[in-house]
mmCIF file of the N, C-alpha and C atoms, coordinates in Angstrom:
data_MODEL
# 
_entry.id   MODEL 
# 
loop_
_atom_site.group_PDB 
_atom_site.id 
_atom_site.type_symbol 
_atom_site.label_atom_id 
_atom_site.label_alt_id 
_atom_site.label_comp_id 
_atom_site.label_asym_id 
_atom_site.label_entity_id 
_atom_site.label_seq_id 
_atom_site.pdbx_PDB_ins_code 
_atom_site.Cartn_x 
_atom_site.Cartn_y 
_atom_site.Cartn_z 
_atom_site.occupancy 
_atom_site.B_iso_or_equiv 
_atom_site.pdbx_formal_charge 
_atom_site.auth_seq_id 
_atom_site.auth_comp_id 
_atom_site.auth_asym_id 
_atom_site.auth_atom_id 
_atom_site.pdbx_PDB_model_num 
ATOM 1   N N  . MET A 1 1  ? -13.102 -5.766 16.357  1.00 0.00 ? 1  MET A N  1 
ATOM 2   C CA . MET A 1 1  ? -13.985 -5.912 15.238  1.00 0.00 ? 1  MET A CA 1 
ATOM 3   C C  . MET A 1 1  ? -13.631 -4.569 14.147  1.00 0.00 ? 1  MET A C  1 
ATOM 4   N N  . GLY A 1 2  ? -13.160 -3.545 14.714  1.00 0.00 ? 2  GLY A N  1 
ATOM 5   C CA . GLY A 1 2  ? -12.942 -2.542 13.972  1.00 0.00 ? 2  GLY A CA 1 
ATOM 6   C C  . GLY A 1 2  ? -11.710 -2.796 13.286  1.00 0.00 ? 2  GLY A C  1 
ATOM 7   N N  . LEU A 1 3  ? -10.382 -3.366 13.512  1.00 0.00 ? 3  LEU A N  1 
ATOM 8   C CA . LEU A 1 3  ? -9.393  -3.851 12.761  1.00 0.00 ? 3  LEU A CA 1 
ATOM 9   C C  . LEU A 1 3  ? -9.835  -4.714 11.889  1.00 0.00 ? 3  LEU A C  1 
ATOM 10  N N  . MET A 1 4  ? -10.671 -5.735 11.905  1.00 0.00 ? 4  MET A N  1 
ATOM 11  C CA . MET A 1 4  ? -10.740 -6.747 10.974  1.00 0.00 ? 4  MET A CA 1 
ATOM 12  C C  . MET A 1 4  ? -11.558 -5.949 9.895   1.00 0.00 ? 4  MET A C  1 
ATOM 13  N N  . ALA A 1 5  ? -12.713 -4.903 10.140  1.00 0.00 ? 5  ALA A N  1 
ATOM 14  C CA . ALA A 1 5  ? -13.247 -4.221 9.206   1.00 0.00 ? 5  ALA A CA 1 
ATOM 15  C C  . ALA A 1 5  ? -12.016 -3.428 8.239   1.00 0.00 ? 5  ALA A C  1 
ATOM 16  N N  . LEU A 1 6  ? -11.373 -3.039 8.785   1.00 0.00 ? 6  LEU A N  1 
ATOM 17  C CA . LEU A 1 6  ? -10.309 -2.414 8.115   1.00 0.00 ? 6  LEU A CA 1 
ATOM 18  C C  . LEU A 1 6  ? -9.410  -3.029 7.148   1.00 0.00 ? 6  LEU A C  1 
ATOM 19  N N  . GLY A 1 7  ? -9.245  -4.104 7.937   1.00 0.00 ? 7  GLY A N  1 
ATOM 20  C CA . GLY A 1 7  ? -8.265  -5.171 7.247   1.00 0.00 ? 7  GLY A CA 1 
ATOM 21  C C  . GLY A 1 7  ? -9.189  -5.857 5.860   1.00 0.00 ? 7  GLY A C  1 
ATOM 22  N N  . LEU A 1 8  ? -10.248 -6.157 5.945   1.00 0.00 ? 8  LEU A N  1 
ATOM 23  C CA . LEU A 1 8  ? -11.032 -6.762 4.783   1.00 0.00 ? 8  LEU A CA 1 
ATOM 24  C C  . LEU A 1 8  ? -11.116 -5.556 3.916   1.00 0.00 ? 8  LEU A C  1 
ATOM 25  N N  . GLY A 1 9  ? -11.486 -4.340 4.181   1.00 0.00 ? 9  GLY A N  1 
ATOM 26  C CA . GLY A 1 9  ? -11.574 -3.179 3.322   1.00 0.00 ? 9  GLY A CA 1 
ATOM 27  C C  . GLY A 1 9  ? -10.190 -2.953 2.557   1.00 0.00 ? 9  GLY A C  1 
ATOM 28  N N  . LEU A 1 10 ? -9.086  -3.000 3.146   1.00 0.00 ? 10 LEU A N  1 
ATOM 29  C CA . LEU A 1 10 ? -8.178  -2.948 2.799   1.00 0.00 ? 10 LEU A CA 1 
ATOM 30  C C  . LEU A 1 10 ? -7.696  -4.360 1.639   1.00 0.00 ? 10 LEU A C  1 
ATOM 31  N N  . TRP A 1 11 ? -7.921  -5.380 1.980   1.00 0.00 ? 11 TRP A N  1 
ATOM 32  C CA . TRP A 1 11 ? -7.709  -6.545 1.242   1.00 0.00 ? 11 TRP A CA 1 
ATOM 33  C C  . TRP A 1 11 ? -8.554  -6.328 -0.001  1.00 0.00 ? 11 TRP A C  1 
ATOM 34  N N  . VAL A 1 12 ? -9.715  -5.959 0.032   1.00 0.00 ? 12 VAL A N  1 
ATOM 35  C CA . VAL A 1 12 ? -10.335 -6.012 -1.164  1.00 0.00 ? 12 VAL A CA 1 
ATOM 36  C C  . VAL A 1 12 ? -9.958  -4.659 -2.146  1.00 0.00 ? 12 VAL A C  1 
ATOM 37  N N  . LEU A 1 13 ? -9.439  -3.852 -1.330  1.00 0.00 ? 13 LEU A N  1 
ATOM 38  C CA . LEU A 1 13 ? -8.844  -2.789 -2.197  1.00 0.00 ? 13 LEU A CA 1 
ATOM 39  C C  . LEU A 1 13 ? -7.673  -3.094 -3.046  1.00 0.00 ? 13 LEU A C  1 
ATOM 40  N N  . ALA A 1 14 ? -6.729  -4.079 -2.327  1.00 0.00 ? 14 ALA A N  1 
ATOM 41  C CA . ALA A 1 14 ? -5.751  -4.403 -3.001  1.00 0.00 ? 14 ALA A CA 1 
ATOM 42  C C  . ALA A 1 14 ? -6.240  -5.485 -3.978  1.00 0.00 ? 14 ALA A C  1 
ATOM 43  N N  . TYR A 1 15 ? -7.324  -5.836 -3.905  1.00 0.00 ? 15 TYR A N  1 
ATOM 44  C CA . TYR A 1 15 ? -7.711  -7.073 -4.930  1.00 0.00 ? 15 TYR A CA 1 
ATOM 45  C C  . TYR A 1 15 ? -8.117  -6.349 -6.128  1.00 0.00 ? 15 TYR A C  1 
ATOM 46  N N  . LEU A 1 16 ? -8.989  -5.294 -5.851  1.00 0.00 ? 16 LEU A N  1 
ATOM 47  C CA . LEU A 1 16 ? -9.578  -4.538 -7.029  1.00 0.00 ? 16 LEU A CA 1 
ATOM 48  C C  . LEU A 1 16 ? -8.208  -3.744 -7.806  1.00 0.00 ? 16 LEU A C  1 
ATOM 49  N N  . ALA A 1 17 ? -7.159  -3.435 -6.877  1.00 0.00 ? 17 ALA A N  1 
ATOM 50  C CA . ALA A 1 17 ? -5.873  -2.794 -7.765  1.00 0.00 ? 17 ALA A CA 1 
ATOM 51  C C  . ALA A 1 17 ? -5.297  -3.774 -8.555  1.00 0.00 ? 17 ALA A C  1 
ATOM 52  N N  . GLY A 1 18 ? -5.502  -5.048 -8.371  1.00 0.00 ? 18 GLY A N  1 
ATOM 53  C CA . GLY A 1 18 ? -4.478  -6.026 -9.149  1.00 0.00 ? 18 GLY A CA 1 
ATOM 54  C C  . GLY A 1 18 ? -5.441  -6.705 -10.031 1.00 0.00 ? 18 GLY A C  1 
ATOM 55  N N  . HIS A 1 19 ? -6.564  -6.861 -10.006 1.00 0.00 ? 19 HIS A N  1 
ATOM 56  C CA . HIS A 1 19 ? -7.399  -7.166 -11.067 1.00 0.00 ? 19 HIS A CA 1 
ATOM 57  C C  . HIS A 1 19 ? -8.524  -5.965 -11.727 1.00 0.00 ? 19 HIS A C  1 
ATOM 58  N N  . ARG A 1 20 ? -7.633  -5.382 -12.835 1.00 0.00 ? 20 ARG A N  1 
ATOM 59  C CA . ARG A 1 20 ? -8.037  -4.267 -13.557 1.00 0.00 ? 20 ARG A CA 1 
ATOM 60  C C  . ARG A 1 20 ? -9.099  -4.784 -14.406 1.00 0.00 ? 20 ARG A C  1 
ATOM 61  N N  . GLY A 1 21 ? -9.031  -6.346 -14.791 1.00 0.00 ? 21 GLY A N  1 
ATOM 62  C CA . GLY A 1 21 ? -9.725  -6.633 -16.089 1.00 0.00 ? 21 GLY A CA 1 
ATOM 63  C C  . GLY A 1 21 ? -11.243 -7.272 -15.664 1.00 0.00 ? 21 GLY A C  1 
ATOM 64  N N  . LEU A 1 22 ? -11.764 -6.752 -14.324 1.00 0.00 ? 22 LEU A N  1 
ATOM 65  C CA . LEU A 1 22 ? -13.311 -7.057 -14.055 1.00 0.00 ? 22 LEU A CA 1 
ATOM 66  C C  . LEU A 1 22 ? -14.285 -6.245 -14.490 1.00 0.00 ? 22 LEU A C  1 
ATOM 67  N N  . ASP A 1 23 ? -15.250 -6.540 -14.529 1.00 0.00 ? 23 ASP A N  1 
ATOM 68  C CA . ASP A 1 23 ? -16.169 -5.965 -15.369 1.00 0.00 ? 23 ASP A CA 1 
ATOM 69  C C  . ASP A 1 23 ? -17.058 -5.027 -14.269 1.00 0.00 ? 23 ASP A C  1 
ATOM 70  N N  . ALA A 1 24 ? -17.674 -3.904 -14.630 1.00 0.00 ? 24 ALA A N  1 
ATOM 71  C CA . ALA A 1 24 ? -18.058 -2.793 -14.123 1.00 0.00 ? 24 ALA A CA 1 
ATOM 72  C C  . ALA A 1 24 ? -19.098 -3.218 -12.813 1.00 0.00 ? 24 ALA A C  1 
ATOM 73  N N  . GLY A 1 25 ? -19.624 -4.134 -12.771 1.00 0.00 ? 25 GLY A N  1 
ATOM 74  C CA . GLY A 1 25 ? -20.528 -4.536 -11.828 1.00 0.00 ? 25 GLY A CA 1 
ATOM 75  C C  . GLY A 1 25 ? -19.794 -4.735 -10.864 1.00 0.00 ? 25 GLY A C  1 
ATOM 76  N N  . SER A 1 26 ? -18.809 -5.783 -11.033 1.00 0.00 ? 26 SER A N  1 
ATOM 77  C CA . SER A 1 26 ? -17.715 -6.495 -9.959  1.00 0.00 ? 26 SER A CA 1 
ATOM 78  C C  . SER A 1 26 ? -17.231 -5.289 -9.433  1.00 0.00 ? 26 SER A C  1 
ATOM 79  N N  . ARG A 1 27 ? -16.535 -4.391 -9.939  1.00 0.00 ? 27 ARG A N  1 
ATOM 80  C CA . ARG A 1 27 ? -15.594 -3.066 -9.509  1.00 0.00 ? 27 ARG A CA 1 
ATOM 81  C C  . ARG A 1 27 ? -16.632 -2.187 -8.616  1.00 0.00 ? 27 ARG A C  1 
ATOM 82  N N  . GLY A 1 28 ? -18.101 -2.353 -8.987  1.00 0.00 ? 28 GLY A N  1 
ATOM 83  C CA . GLY A 1 28 ? -19.034 -1.425 -8.291  1.00 0.00 ? 28 GLY A CA 1 
ATOM 84  C C  . GLY A 1 28 ? -19.047 -2.014 -6.637  1.00 0.00 ? 28 GLY A C  1 
ATOM 85  N N  . ILE A 1 29 ? -19.442 -3.294 -6.693  1.00 0.00 ? 29 ILE A N  1 
ATOM 86  C CA . ILE A 1 29 ? -19.896 -4.096 -5.488  1.00 0.00 ? 29 ILE A CA 1 
ATOM 87  C C  . ILE A 1 29 ? -18.495 -4.080 -4.669  1.00 0.00 ? 29 ILE A C  1 
ATOM 88  N N  . GLY A 1 30 ? -17.472 -4.321 -5.351  1.00 0.00 ? 30 GLY A N  1 
ATOM 89  C CA . GLY A 1 30 ? -16.191 -4.172 -4.794  1.00 0.00 ? 30 GLY A CA 1 
ATOM 90  C C  . GLY A 1 30 ? -15.925 -2.635 -4.132  1.00 0.00 ? 30 GLY A C  1 
ATOM 91  N N  . ALA A 1 31 ? -16.456 -1.583 -4.829  1.00 0.00 ? 31 ALA A N  1 
ATOM 92  C CA . ALA A 1 31 ? -15.958 -0.325 -4.042  1.00 0.00 ? 31 ALA A CA 1 
ATOM 93  C C  . ALA A 1 31 ? -16.858 -0.080 -2.928  1.00 0.00 ? 31 ALA A C  1 
ATOM 94  N N  . VAL A 1 32 ? -18.144 -0.673 -3.098  1.00 0.00 ? 32 VAL A N  1 
ATOM 95  C CA . VAL A 1 32 ? -18.983 -0.370 -2.485  1.00 0.00 ? 32 VAL A CA 1 
ATOM 96  C C  . VAL A 1 32 ? -18.706 -1.056 -0.785  1.00 0.00 ? 32 VAL A C  1 
ATOM 97  N N  . THR A 1 33 ? -18.297 -2.235 -0.962  1.00 0.00 ? 33 THR A N  1 
ATOM 98  C CA . THR A 1 33 ? -17.580 -3.225 -0.008  1.00 0.00 ? 33 THR A CA 1 
ATOM 99  C C  . THR A 1 33 ? -16.505 -2.419 0.469   1.00 0.00 ? 33 THR A C  1 
ATOM 100 N N  . VAL A 1 34 ? -15.477 -1.793 -0.096  1.00 0.00 ? 34 VAL A N  1 
ATOM 101 C CA . VAL A 1 34 ? -14.270 -1.018 0.545   1.00 0.00 ? 34 VAL A CA 1 
ATOM 102 C C  . VAL A 1 34 ? -14.991 0.149  1.487   1.00 0.00 ? 34 VAL A C  1 
ATOM 103 N N  . ALA A 1 35 ? -15.878 0.794  0.653   1.00 0.00 ? 35 ALA A N  1 
ATOM 104 C CA . ALA A 1 35 ? -16.423 2.154  1.596   1.00 0.00 ? 35 ALA A CA 1 
ATOM 105 C C  . ALA A 1 35 ? -17.067 1.834  2.455   1.00 0.00 ? 35 ALA A C  1 
ATOM 106 N N  . ILE A 1 36 ? -17.720 0.755  3.084   1.00 0.00 ? 36 ILE A N  1 
ATOM 107 C CA . ILE A 1 36 ? -18.621 0.086  4.121   1.00 0.00 ? 36 ILE A CA 1 
ATOM 108 C C  . ILE A 1 36 ? -17.743 -0.479 4.953   1.00 0.00 ? 36 ILE A C  1 
ATOM 109 N N  . SER A 1 37 ? -16.709 -1.343 4.718   1.00 0.00 ? 37 SER A N  1 
ATOM 110 C CA . SER A 1 37 ? -15.756 -1.771 5.637   1.00 0.00 ? 37 SER A CA 1 
ATOM 111 C C  . SER A 1 37 ? -14.851 -0.952 6.149   1.00 0.00 ? 37 SER A C  1 
ATOM 112 N N  . LEU A 1 38 ? -14.311 0.053  5.569   1.00 0.00 ? 38 LEU A N  1 
ATOM 113 C CA . LEU A 1 38 ? -13.493 1.135  6.002   1.00 0.00 ? 38 LEU A CA 1 
ATOM 114 C C  . LEU A 1 38 ? -14.005 2.269  6.871   1.00 0.00 ? 38 LEU A C  1 
ATOM 115 N N  . GLY A 1 39 ? -15.629 2.386  6.436   1.00 0.00 ? 39 GLY A N  1 
ATOM 116 C CA . GLY A 1 39 ? -16.231 3.664  7.377   1.00 0.00 ? 39 GLY A CA 1 
ATOM 117 C C  . GLY A 1 39 ? -16.539 2.867  8.375   1.00 0.00 ? 39 GLY A C  1 
ATOM 118 N N  . PHE A 1 40 ? -17.013 1.547  8.574   1.00 0.00 ? 40 PHE A N  1 
ATOM 119 C CA . PHE A 1 40 ? -17.447 0.614  9.709   1.00 0.00 ? 40 PHE A CA 1 
ATOM 120 C C  . PHE A 1 40 ? -16.445 0.920  10.556  1.00 0.00 ? 40 PHE A C  1 
ATOM 121 N N  . GLY A 1 41 ? -15.104 0.287  9.935   1.00 0.00 ? 41 GLY A N  1 
ATOM 122 C CA . GLY A 1 41 ? -14.055 0.302  10.933  1.00 0.00 ? 41 GLY A CA 1 
ATOM 123 C C  . GLY A 1 41 ? -13.472 1.588  11.576  1.00 0.00 ? 41 GLY A C  1 
ATOM 124 N N  . ALA A 1 42 ? -13.427 2.536  10.647  1.00 0.00 ? 42 ALA A N  1 
ATOM 125 C CA . ALA A 1 42 ? -13.048 3.740  11.432  1.00 0.00 ? 42 ALA A CA 1 
ATOM 126 C C  . ALA A 1 42 ? -14.157 4.355  12.468  1.00 0.00 ? 42 ALA A C  1 
ATOM 127 N N  . TYR A 1 43 ? -15.608 3.968  12.359  1.00 0.00 ? 43 TYR A N  1 
ATOM 128 C CA . TYR A 1 43 ? -16.706 4.261  13.201  1.00 0.00 ? 43 TYR A CA 1 
ATOM 129 C C  . TYR A 1 43 ? -16.134 3.621  14.647  1.00 0.00 ? 43 TYR A C  1 
ATOM 130 N N  . VAL A 1 44 ? -16.099 2.060  14.377  1.00 0.00 ? 44 VAL A N  1 
ATOM 131 C CA . VAL A 1 44 ? -15.725 1.448  15.737  1.00 0.00 ? 44 VAL A CA 1 
ATOM 132 C C  . VAL A 1 44 ? -14.588 1.757  16.330  1.00 0.00 ? 44 VAL A C  1 
ATOM 133 N N  . LEU A 1 45 ? -13.444 1.959  15.812  1.00 0.00 ? 45 LEU A N  1 
ATOM 134 C CA . LEU A 1 45 ? -12.466 2.197  16.328  1.00 0.00 ? 45 LEU A CA 1 
ATOM 135 C C  . LEU A 1 45 ? -12.191 3.803  17.008  1.00 0.00 ? 45 LEU A C  1 
ATOM 136 N N  . ILE A 1 46 ? -12.810 4.733  16.216  1.00 0.00 ? 46 ILE A N  1 
ATOM 137 C CA . ILE A 1 46 ? -12.965 6.232  16.843  1.00 0.00 ? 46 ILE A CA 1 
ATOM 138 C C  . ILE A 1 46 ? -13.900 5.980  18.113  1.00 0.00 ? 46 ILE A C  1 
ATOM 139 N N  . ARG A 1 47 ? -14.855 5.250  17.976  1.00 0.00 ? 47 ARG A N  1 
ATOM 140 C CA . ARG A 1 47 ? -16.057 5.178  19.304  1.00 0.00 ? 47 ARG A CA 1 
ATOM 141 C C  . ARG A 1 47 ? -15.141 4.635  20.559  1.00 0.00 ? 47 ARG A C  1 
ATOM 142 N N  . ARG A 1 48 ? -14.547 3.392  20.191  1.00 0.00 ? 48 ARG A N  1 
ATOM 143 C CA . ARG A 1 48 ? -13.613 2.870  21.218  1.00 0.00 ? 48 ARG A CA 1 
ATOM 144 C C  . ARG A 1 48 ? -12.600 3.486  21.961  1.00 0.00 ? 48 ARG A C  1 
ATOM 145 N N  . ILE A 1 49 ? -11.975 4.722  21.117  1.00 0.00 ? 49 ILE A N  1 
ATOM 146 C CA . ILE A 1 49 ? -11.005 5.725  21.738  1.00 0.00 ? 49 ILE A CA 1 
ATOM 147 C C  . ILE A 1 49 ? -11.541 6.609  22.311  1.00 0.00 ? 49 ILE A C  1 
ATOM 148 N N  . ARG A 1 50 ? -12.943 7.106  21.876  1.00 0.00 ? 50 ARG A N  1 
ATOM 149 C CA . ARG A 1 50 ? -13.566 8.311  22.537  1.00 0.00 ? 50 ARG A CA 1 
ATOM 150 C C  . ARG A 1 50 ? -14.108 7.822  23.786  1.00 0.00 ? 50 ARG A C  1 
ATOM 151 N N  . ARG A 1 51 ? -14.863 6.742  23.810  1.00 0.00 ? 51 ARG A N  1 
ATOM 152 C CA . ARG A 1 51 ? -15.700 6.057  24.859  1.00 0.00 ? 51 ARG A CA 1 
ATOM 153 C C  . ARG A 1 51 ? -15.136 5.035  25.674  1.00 0.00 ? 51 ARG A C  1 
ATOM 154 N N  . GLY A 1 52 ? -14.082 4.261  25.662  1.00 0.00 ? 52 GLY A N  1 
ATOM 155 C CA . GLY A 1 52 ? -13.231 3.550  26.306  1.00 0.00 ? 52 GLY A CA 1 
ATOM 156 C C  . GLY A 1 52 ? -13.846 1.827  25.818  1.00 0.00 ? 52 GLY A C  1 
ATOM 157 N N  . PRO A 1 53 ? -13.165 1.232  26.222  1.00 0.00 ? 53 PRO A N  1 
ATOM 158 C CA . PRO A 1 53 ? -13.420 -0.399 26.082  1.00 0.00 ? 53 PRO A CA 1 
ATOM 159 C C  . PRO A 1 53 ? -14.876 -0.898 26.414  1.00 0.00 ? 53 PRO A C  1 
ATOM 160 N N  . GLN A 1 54 ? -15.303 -0.178 27.444  1.00 0.00 ? 54 GLN A N  1 
ATOM 161 C CA . GLN A 1 54 ? -16.652 -0.970 27.652  1.00 0.00 ? 54 GLN A CA 1 
ATOM 162 C C  . GLN A 1 54 ? -17.875 -0.585 27.138  1.00 0.00 ? 54 GLN A C  1 
ATOM 163 N N  . HIS A 1 55 ? -17.765 0.420  25.985  1.00 0.00 ? 55 HIS A N  1 
ATOM 164 C CA . HIS A 1 55 ? -19.026 0.769  25.155  1.00 0.00 ? 55 HIS A CA 1 
ATOM 165 C C  . HIS A 1 55 ? -19.248 0.301  24.086  1.00 0.00 ? 55 HIS A C  1 
# 
């Protein structure tokens, strides 16, 4: 799940980098999506590394 969230965040980031003509609202929603996805993915992976696969 963590890897999927990181992948989604990176994909949206690449999309935003390639589509510079988006309006401010779309860029804002995309930036929030990137922040949430990368944050959640990092949280899940760090938690799994620290506590093991059963937690």
